[in-house]
N, C-alpha and C positions, 0 to 999 in steps of 0.2 A: 876473578871477580868475586867479591863477597857482598853480602847484603846487610843492611842496617835498619833498625827501627828506632823511632824516637817518639816518646809520648810525654806530654806535659799534663800536670794536674795541679790546681790551686787548692791548698789546704787552709782552713781557717784556724791556723795555729802557727806559732813561731817556728823557725827552722830547727832550733834545738829540740823541740818536742817531736817534730816529725822524724828527724834523724834518730833520736833516742828510741822512739817507738819501733822503728824499722829494725833496730838491732837489739831490742830488749828481749832477753830470753823468756820473760814472763808474757810477752805479747805474741810469741810464735804460734801458739795454738789458735789464738784469735785471728791471726793473719792467714792461716792455712785451713782451718776447719770451716766448712760451709761454702768454700769456693766452688767445689764440684759436689753435687748431691751424692751422698754415700762415701765421700772421700774425706780424709783428715790427716793430720800430722801424726806420723807413726813414731818418728825419732828425730831429735834435733840436737846438734852440738855446734857451738860457736867459740872460736878463739879470736876475739876482736883485736887484731894487731896486724900490721903489715907482715905478710908471710903466713899469717894464721889462716885457719880454715873455717868454713861455714858449711856444715853438712846437714841435709834435710832428707828424710825419707817420708814421702807423701803418697798415700795410696788408699785402696778400698778399706773402709772401716771393718768390713766383715773378714778381712784377711784373704779374700779370694781375688785372684788377678794379680798382675805384676805391678808393684808400686813404681813410682818415679823416684829416682835418686839424684839429688842435686848436690854438687860438690863445687865449692868456690874457694879460691885463694885470694885473700885481700892483697891488693896492690897499692891502694891509697886510702888513708883514713884521715880526713881533715874535718873533724866535727866543728860546726854543723854545716859545712859548706859542700863537701864532696865525699863520696864513698865509691870506690872502684874495686872490681875484682875480675879475675879470670873465672869463667863459669863453664861447668861441664854438667850436662843433664842427661841421664839415661832415661829415655821415655819408654816406659814399659809397653805401652800400646804399640809403639813403633819397633820395639826390639833393638834399638840402637841409641847411640849417644850423640848429642848435639853440643858443640863447643862454641863459645862466644866470649866477648868481654862486655862487662856491664859497668856503666858509670851513672851514678845518681848525683845531681847537683841540686842544692837547696838554696833558693834565692829568697831573701826577705823582701816582701812586698806589702808595705803598710800594715805590719803586724801579722801578715799571712805568709805562706810559703808557696812559691812556685817550684814544684818538684819536676825535674826533667830527668827522664831515664833514656839513655842511649845504649842500645844493645847492638853490638856490631860483630862482624866476622862470621855471619851465617853463610854456609856453603851454597845454599839454594834459596831461591825466592819462596818456595813452598815452606821451608823451615821457618823463615822469618815471618811469613804470614800466619803460621800456626801459633807462634809466640804472640803475634799481634792480637790473636783471639784471646789469649790467656792473661796477658799483662793487665788489661783494664779491670778484670775481676780481682786480681791481686791488689791493685790500687784502691778498689772499692773497699776491700777488707782493711787495708792500711788506713783509709779515710775513717772508717768506723772505729778502729782501734785508737786513732788519734783523738777523735771526737769523745770517746769514752774517757780519755785522760784529760781533756780540756774541762769536762764537767758541764753542768747546766748553763753556765754563762756563755759558752761558745756554741755556735750553730753547726760546727763540724762540716 
């Protein structure tokens, strides 16, 4: 048996903007810095193509403590409708890796975007629930980054 989480969020921006912000190299610091007090983006690399990788090192800004290492391999890129990847995250605090698959869908809703994230393949309910605690914070960061790109005319 495996476990899955599903989270939806409505963005006040078109799907193209939400998709592009998520994968924009210039937005990565904005997405990761400030999520956890004292933590930030240490390193980032992305090769946005099927079979390409998305590597993130996210950890304590003071360099003390074990950072989290996120490694993804893109399995589907259908801008601006879907983005999917195999995801492996070494969680420094846990001292182990958690593997899953992640699918983002971007649905246009009257000029807005309904973003749905499905992350599946968790080996334990506890691992799924731990991610359930972190994903909303990431979506908050994405929502701020999208709003910054919409400008003053959008409410974000």
